[in-house]
N, C-alpha and C positions, 0 to 999 in steps of 0.2 A: 341291507345285507345282513346286519347283525340280528335283526328280528327273525329272518328266515333261517339263520343258522342256529338260532337258540334251541330249536328242537334237538339238535345234535349236541350243542355245547352244554346244555343243562346236565347231560349225563357224562360228558367227556372229561377225563382227567389226564393231564400231561405231566410226566415226571422228567425233570432235568437233572442229570447227574454230572456235576462240574465243580471243580474246586476254584474256579475263577468267576465269582459272582458278578464282577464288573463286566465280563464279556457277554453275559446273558441277561443283565438287568433290563435293558430296553426290550428284549424279547418277552420277558415276564410281564412287562407293562402292556405290550401289545396283545398278548394272549388274554390278559385280564380284561381288556376292553372288549374282547370277543366272548366274554363270559365263560371262558374255559377255566376249570379248576387246575391249579398248578402246584407242584411240589418241587423243592430244590434240595438235592443231596450233595454233600461235599465229597463223598467217596463212594465206592461200589457197595461196601457193607451197609452204609446208611441208605443207599438206593434200594438195596434188597429189602430192608425193613419197610420203606415207604411203598414199594411195589406190592408188598404183601397185603397192604390195605386196599389194593385195587387201583389199576391204571389202564388207560386206553391207548397211550402212546408213550414211548420212552425216547428221550434225546440224550445220548451218551457222549461224553468227551473221550476221544480215543486215547488221550494221554493217561486216563485212569484205567483203561482196559489193559494197557501194557502190550506185550507181544502176543498174548493168548486172547485175542478179541472174541473168538468163537465161544470159549468157556464163559467169559464175562457176560456176553449177550444171553447165553443160555440161563445163567444164574438169575439175571434180572427178569427174564420172561417166565421162568418156572416159579419165581416168587409171586408173580401175579396170578398164577394158576392157569395161564393160557399161553400156548406156544405161538399163537397167531398174532399176539400183540405187535403192532408195527413198531420197529425200532430204527431211529435215524442216528447215524454216527457223524459227529462233527470233529474236525481236526484243525489245530492251529499250525501244524506242519504237514500239510497234505503231500502224499506221494502216491504214485501208481501202485506200488506194492501194498501200501496200507489200504488203498481203495479196493484192491483185489481181495484182501483178507476180509474186509468188511462185507463184500458181496458174498463171499463164501460162508460168512457167519450168519447170513440171512438178513442183513440190514436192508431196510427198504430204500435208503438213499444215503449218500455220502456228501456232507456239507463242509465246505471250506470256510475257515475262519480267517479274518473277521467277516461277518455276513451282514446283509441288510435285514433287520428285524421284521419288517413288513413282508419281505419275500419269504422268509422262513415260516412266519405265521401263516401265510397263505398256503405254503406247502403242507404244513401240519393240518390245516383245515381240509385240504384235498385228501390227505392220507386218511383222516378220520372218516370223511364221507365215503371214500372208496372202500375202506375196511368194513363199514357197516353195510354197504351195498353188496359186497362180495359175501359177507357173512350170512346175509339173508337170502342170497340167490340159491336155487336148487342145484344139487351136485349133478355133474354130467361128465361123461367119459372124456369128451373133448370139447372145449369152449368153441362156440360158433364163430366163424369169421365171415364178414366183418362184425365187430361188436356193435350191437344196437344200443342206443342210449337207454332203452328201457331196462337193459341188464343192470345198469347202475341204480335203477329205481329212483326214488324221489330225492335222495340226499344231494347228489352232485347237481342235479337239475335245479334244485332249490338255490344252490349257491350261484349258479349261472343267472337265474332270474333276479336275485337280489344284488348282483354286482353293480357298482356305480359306473362301470366301464363295459364296453363291448367285450364279450368272452366267446371264444370258439374252442371246440374240442376236435382235435385231428387224430385220425387213425393212420399212423405212419405206414404200417405194413400194407394197407390197401389204398393209401393216398386219397383218403376220403375225409370230408368234413362230416362228423357224425352228430354234432350238437352245437347250438348257438343260442344266445339270449336275445331278447327283444331289442336291446341297444345295438347289437350287431346288425339286426334287420334295418334299424334306422340309419346306422352309419353307412351301410353299403346300398341303401335304397332298394332292398330286395326282401321279399317274404322268406320265411324259414325254409319252405319247400324248395324254393329256387336256390337258396344258399347251399342246402345239403346236396343238391344235384350237381353243383359245379365243382366242388372240391376246393383246393387251396389256391392254385395258380391263377384262376380267373379273378381273384380278389386283388391282384397286383398288376400294374402295367408291365409291358414287356421290358422296359428299361427304367431304371431308377434315375433320379435327378443327376447323379454323378456318372451316368452312362453305363453302369453295371447292369447285367442281365438279372432280372428278378428271380428266375428259377435258380440261378447259381447262388445268389444271396440266400435264398430260403434253404437250399440244400446245406450250405455251410452252417447256418444258424441252428437248423434242426439236428445236425450231426453233433454240435456242441451240447445241445440240450439233452440228447440221448445219453451223453456221457455223464449226466448228473448235474450239469451247470444250470444255473438260472440265467438265461440269456436276455439281455435288454438291448435293444437297438432301435434306431429310427429308420423309417422307410416310407415310401410313398405308396398308398393303397389306391384302389380305383373304385369310384362310385358307379352306380348303374348307368348314369348318363355320361360316363367317361371322364368327368372332371376329377383331378387328382385330390387325394386327401393325405395331408401330412400327419403321420401317426408315430407313436412310440409303442413298440411291441415288446411284450414280456412273455417269454416262452419258459415252460416248466414241465418236466416229465412227470407223468403220473405212474405210481408204482402199482400196476395191475399185473399179476403173474401171467406170463405168456403173452402179454400185449405191450405194444409200443404206442402209448397215448401221449399226446402233447397238449397241454392246457395253454391257450394263448389269450392274454389280456391285451386289448388294443385301446390305446388312449388317443383320442382325436386331438391333435395339436393345432388345429386350424385356428381356433379362437386365440390360443396362446401366441401363435406365430403372427396373427393379424395384430394383436396388441403390441407385440414387440416391434413389428414393422411400423405401427403407428407412432410408438414412442421414439423410435429411431428417426422416422420421417419428420416428426415435429421438431426434434433437436436439429436436424439438418436445415429445416426451413427457418427456424429462429436464428441459426448461425448465418444463413444467407442474408436474412434481414439485418442482423447486427453488422455484417461486413459490407452492407450497402450494395448487394447484388442487384442487377437490373430487375425491374418489376416483372416483365413478361416471363423470363426463365423461372423466377420465384413462383409465380402463379401456376405455371405449367407443372412445376415440381409438386405443388400442393394438389392440383387436380389429379395427377397420376397417383399420388399417395391415396387419395380418397377412392379412386377407381380400383385400386388394388385391394380395397377393403370389402368390396361387394361385386359379385359377378353381374355382368351385363350393364353396368352403369356407365354413362357418358356425362362428363361434367363440363361446365362452362362458367366463366365469370364475365359479367358485363360491367363496365364502368360508366358512371354518370358524369357528364361534362360539368364544367364549372357553372354553366348557365342553369343547371338543375333541371334541364328539359330533355336533352338528347343523350342517348346511350350509344356506346360503341364497344366492339368486341375487344376484350383484353386477353383472354386465354380460353382455349378449348382444344387441347392436343389430340383428343380422340374423336371429336366431331368433324364432319366433313367441312373443309374450308369454304366450300361454296355456300353451305348453309350459314356459317358464321358471317360471311360477307353480306348476306341478305338482311341481317339485323343491324348493320352499321348505320348509325345516324338516326335510328327510329326514335320518335318522341315517346316518352313514357305517358301513361295515363290509364284510366280504368278500361279494361277490355283489351289491353295491349299484351296478349299472351300472358305467360307466367311471370317473366322477369320485369316487363314494363309495368304490369299491375302491382307487383310486389314493391317496386321502388316508389310507385305513386302512392299506394296505400300505406307504405311503411310497415307492412306485416307479411307473414309467410303466405304463399299461394300454392296450393296443392292441386294439380290437375292430373287425375289418374287416367283420363282418356282424352287425348287431344282432339280426336275426331268428333267427340260429342260435347265437349265443354264449350259454353258460349264465349269464354274469355279468348279462345283461340279461333273464333269464327272467321276473323279477317286473315288469319295466318295459317289456316289448315293446309292450304295448298303449298305453303312454303315447307312445312314439315313432312307432308305425305311422301314426296319423292325419296326422302332419306329414311323412311321407315320409323320415324319417331312417334311414339304413342302416348308416353307419359312424361310429364315435366313438373318437378317440384322446385319452387324457387323461394329464396329467402333474402331480404335486403341485408346489405352489409353496412353497418354504422361505424362512424368514426368516434373518437373519444368525446367530441363535443355534441354527439347525437345526430349529426348530419348524415344523410344517406350518401355513401360512397359508390355503391354499385349493388350487384346482386350475384348470388351463387345459385346455380341450377344443377339438378340431377335429372338426366334424360334416360328413358328406357325404351326399348323397342317392343314393349309389351304393356298391356294395360295393367297398372300396378298401383297399390297404395303403400305409403311408407310404414314400416314397422318401427319398433323402439330403437333397433340398431341403426336404421336409416336416419332417424331423427337425431340420434347422437352424433352420427357422422356429419350431418348438416350443421349442427352446433359447432363442432370442432372446425369444420371448413370455414364457416363465416367468421369465427374468432380469428383464425390464422390469417385469413384474407384481409380482415380489417386491420390487423397489425401491419401486414406488408404494404397495403395501399396507404394507410396512414403514414407509414415511414416515408413512402415515396412522395406523398404530398408535402410532408414536413421538409423533406430534402429539397423539393422544388421551391418551397417558400424560403428556405435558407439560401438557396442559390440566388433567388431574386434579391434578398437582403444583401447577400454577398456582393452582387453586382452593384447595388446602390452604394454599399459601403466602399467599394473600389472607386466609384466616382467621387464620393466624399473625400477619400484618402488622396486622390489625384488633385482635387481642388485644394485641400489642405496642404499638400506637398508644394504646390505652386506658390501658395501664400507664404509658407515657411521659407521657400527658396528666396522669394522676394525680400522677406524680412531678414533672412541671413545676409543677403547682399547689402541691405541697408545697414545691418549691424556691423558688417565688415567695414563699410565706409565710415560709420560712426567710430568704430574702434581705431581706425587710422587717424581720424581727427583727434580722438582722445589720447592716442599715443604721442602725437605731435604736441598736444597741450601738456601732457605729462613730462615730456622731454624739456619743454620750456620751463615748467614748474621746477623740475630737477635742477636746471641751470640756475633759476632764481634762488632756489633753496641753497644751493652750493655757494652762491654769491652772498646770500644773507648770512650763512654760517661763517663764511670767510670774514665778512664785515664784523660779525659778533666776536670772532676770534681776535681780529685786529683791535676791536674796542677793549676786549679783555686784556690783550697784550699791552695796550696803552695804559690801562689802569694798573697793570702789574708793574710796568716801567715807572709810572708816576709814584707808586708805592715804594718801589726800590729806591728811587731817587730821594724821596723824602726821608726814608730810613737811613740812607747812607749820608745824607746831608749833615746830620747832627755830628756823628763822630769825625767826619772829614772837616766840617766847619770848626769844631773844637780844636782839632789838630792844626788847622791852618792858623787860628788865632794864636795858639801857643807858639807855633813855629815863627810867626811874624813877630811876636813879642820877644822871643829869644834872639831873633836876628837883630832887632833894634838894640837889645841889651848887649849883644856881642859887639856891635859897632861902637857902643859907648865904652866898653871895656878896652877895645883896641885903642881908642883915642886916649883914654886915661893911661894906658900902658906906655905911650910915648912920653907923657909928662911925669910919669912915675905912678905906679899902681900901689895903692895901699893894701895892706893885708886884709883889712876889714872889707874893702870893696870886692877883693877877690873871693873872700869867703861868702859874701852875699850873692855874688854871681854864681858861684858853684852851687849854692843852695837853690837858687832859682832854676839853674840848669837841671838839677836833679829832679825838682818838682815837674819841670817841663817834660823831661824824659818820661816820667811816670804817666803824666797826662797823655803824652803822645802814644806811648805804648798801649795804654788802656783804650784810647779811641781807635787806634789802628787795629787792635785785637777785636774791638766791637765791629769795626767795618769788615774785617776778615770773616767773623762769624756770620754776619749778615749776608755776605757774598756767598758763603758756603751754603747757607739755608736757601737763598734764592736759586742757587745752582741746582740744589736737590729738587726743589719744587719745579723748576723749569724742566728738569729731566723727567720727573714723574708725569707732568702734564703733557709732555711731548711724546711719551712712549706708553705702551700698554704691556710692559714686561711684568710678569708675575713675580712676586717676592713676598717674603715674610716681613712684617713691620708692626710696630706698636702703634695703636690707633691714637693714643693720647699725644705722643710726640709728633705723629704725622699731622694731626689737626692743628697743633700749636704752630708748627712750621708753616702750614698752609695759610693760617690767619695773619701771619706777619705782614705780608703786603696789603692785606685788607684793613689793617688797623688805621691807616691814614684816612681813606674815604669814610670809614665808620666814625672816626673822631670828628671829621669835618661835618658829618651829618648829625652829630650829637648823639650817637647811638652807643649803648654800653653792651659789649659782648661778653658773655660768660661761657665757660666750658666746664662740663661735668663729665669727665671721661675717666674711668678707673685706671689706675696703673696696672700694667701687666695684661691689659686687654689687647690681644694680638690677632692679626688677620693674615691669612695666606691668600692674597688676592691681587688685584691690579690697582696699584695706588694712583696711576695716572688718570684712568677713567673716574675713579672715586673722587679724586681732587677736582676734576672738571664738574662732576655732579654737585659737590658742595659749593664750588665757586658760582655755578649757575644759580643755585638756590639763594645764596647770599646776595648776588647781584640782583635777582628778582625781588628780594626783600628790600634792598636799598632803593630800587626803582619804583616799587609800587606800594609797599606796606605803610610807609610813613608820610605819604603825601598829605599835606595840610596839617601835619603834626610836628611839634618841636621835641626832639628827643624820643627815646624809646629804648626797649631792651630786646636783645636777641640772645637766645640760649641754645647752646649745642649740648645735647645729652646723649650718652651712649651707655647701653647695658647689654650684658651677655646673658644668654639663656642658661638654665640650670645644667643642661647637658653640654654646654659649650659649643653647640653646633650652629647657633644663630646669634647675630648681633643686631640689636635694635638701635638705630641712630636717628635722632630727631632734631629738627631745627625749628624752633618756635619763636614767634615775634609777637609784639604787643601793638601791631599796626592796625590799619583800618579794616582788615579782613577782606574776604572775597565773597561777592554776592553768590547766592545759591545757584542762579541760572548760569553764572560764569564758572563756578567751581567744577561743573560737569565737563567743561571743555578746556581746562587748563593745560591738558597734555596734547590737545589737538595742534597740529602744525599750523603755524602762522596765526594762531589765535592770540590776540593781545588787546588789552584795554587802552593801550597807548599808541594806537595806530597813528602814524604821522609825527610821533614825538620821539622817534629813535628806537622804538621797540619792534623787533622782528617777529615775535611770537614763536621763536624756535628754542628758547632756552629751556623751558620745562619739557618740551617735546624731546629734545636731545637728552636731557637728564633721565626722562622716563625710559627711553630706548637703551641707555647705558645700564641703568639699574636692572631692567628686566632681561637684557641681553648679556653683556659682558660679565656683569657682576652676579647674574643668576639670582636676583632678588625680587623684591616687590616694593612699590612706593605708593603711599596713600597721602591724601591731603584732607585736613579738616579745617573749617574756618567758621567764624561768626562775625557779625557786624553789630555795631551799637556800642553800649558802654563797656562791655567785657569783650571787646573785639580782639582779633588776632588770628593768625594762621599757623598751623603746625604741619610740616611735612615729615612723615615717618618712613624710614627706610628699614625694611626687613631684609638683612643680608646674611648669606651663609658665611661663617668664619673662614671656610675654605671654598673659594669660588669653584664652580664646576669646570672640569677640563674642557668639556665640549663647548663652553661659552667663550673660549679664548679667541680674541680677534685675530 
């Protein structure tokens, strides 16, 4: 179109008078693409200066003209030296009054802003073409009616010929079509002479898709066009063979004095609508596949989509059985069911029509004439009653390359596929492959799911049996645990009685000395008193009385000292007994507590020839449970007496305590110089009932109980290190908080 217009555009100059360059920037760009010379003036005075240099069309912003539009238009036209220069008025605030004044001022058209730059550019081209045609036409007293296209000469007709769309020119006064380009002939399937004879209404069906009458629609749109509007609307046109054509129609009034001409540009939307339908249909199909829709409805939807893309086509899909030999009908919504039934179970092979051959050869098969092609020789009589004449088939492959089936396009006329048909076949086979592959995958999953359910049932039965066996075993273990608990309680009770016996023996030994001393002194004084009484009868000398009183005074001192010693021992034993029998929390000094705890242990330690040392700083205090702590220390000492010095005479035991720098932790250790503990036994010393003296009075619970008390009630940690040999010995180290945790209270 641009080349055909160039003969006009080379000489045409367009002047835009506007103080809003942003509003007309796109229009300037479009005009430049049409090779039109353009000038832009910011006000009327500047426009007059530019017009004086020559212009073929003026586009004026009504806001710059003010209220006196006529005078402004005259100034611009006079500046160009020609009163006939076409002038278009544009307005950002359109009104009927302003439009009337623009018509009175001789404006060729009134354009409302904002506008479509392409539409306004087309209007400018039309005005330039019409202006040149009218200027070159001979003068006449009265223009003939109807107006013949030759009156417009070559300019407008050149524009029609070069347009990329179908273009029609209507004479509204005479209701005639007076010109059309070759694309209009192609669009409606009619030669130009036939188009011009029919007028406007035969190009449209009686009713539009929405049920509206076409004459009513056209009358309304033309009325709007004659009012100066550029009208764009969609409508259904009619081809010569009566099939509908979806179109976008753009109507524009041409400014020819004394004439009502309408320029119509018609854009065929068929390809666009088909593409949109294909995109939408593909999305719907993929959604159906994703949601697991049944295969037959999915394939029917696919075939209807393809059939909607080409007139006269009938589609089918055949599936190949798992045996890879026989095919059966899967979908063919528009083909006669009787015909589809005839293909059921047919074996594929060379010469088995289009579908059987395509699946066998694994390649497309195009049969343009069923009645003449040898591939259809055995099946012509099947297709003939249904009027089928052409069949193009392509195999459908899965992701693994296996043939799943075939897609076929039938026609009731002899026909070869074009590029569009081949594209549709590609799309259909791809989508069909996805749908069929999904179905087969789902079927395989179902088979695996059924097998999995069998395995789950078997496994469930085995687990149920194992559960029942476990429950029986648990019952037996519970009974054994109960017996063990009873045995443990009995052994603990026995150990407590043994500890109590040792405690009583120690107490008896400690008390024996002060009580024995007091008894000796008391016996001696009793004997001395009897002697004094006997001497008193015979006469008591002063010296004897003095000696008796001296002895009595010494005896009193000895008695008091030993009785005080006994009282102190009883008090200490009482305190220890209370601490060991209770778990009451209290503040205590660790040095004093350990010293009192070791008193009853001194006798068995001495008997064993052991030397006990204590290294506990003064003032080291604890807020804890002295009873459980005492039981732990007693168990450790008893374990040392029983195991550490076997086969040795004498030895040392050292009790050491140290506080941390922050005063939060106390480290308490009991170390001996005994035989040590073997490495394999050291890992099990805290296990219940573990003892190396089985059958010799050891229960194996002492260290287990000590461990439980330290880690439980006292909230601490106990470690054991030991070595055997020359430098043998064992050290138990207790890491205890200076303040026992409240949650650990028994």
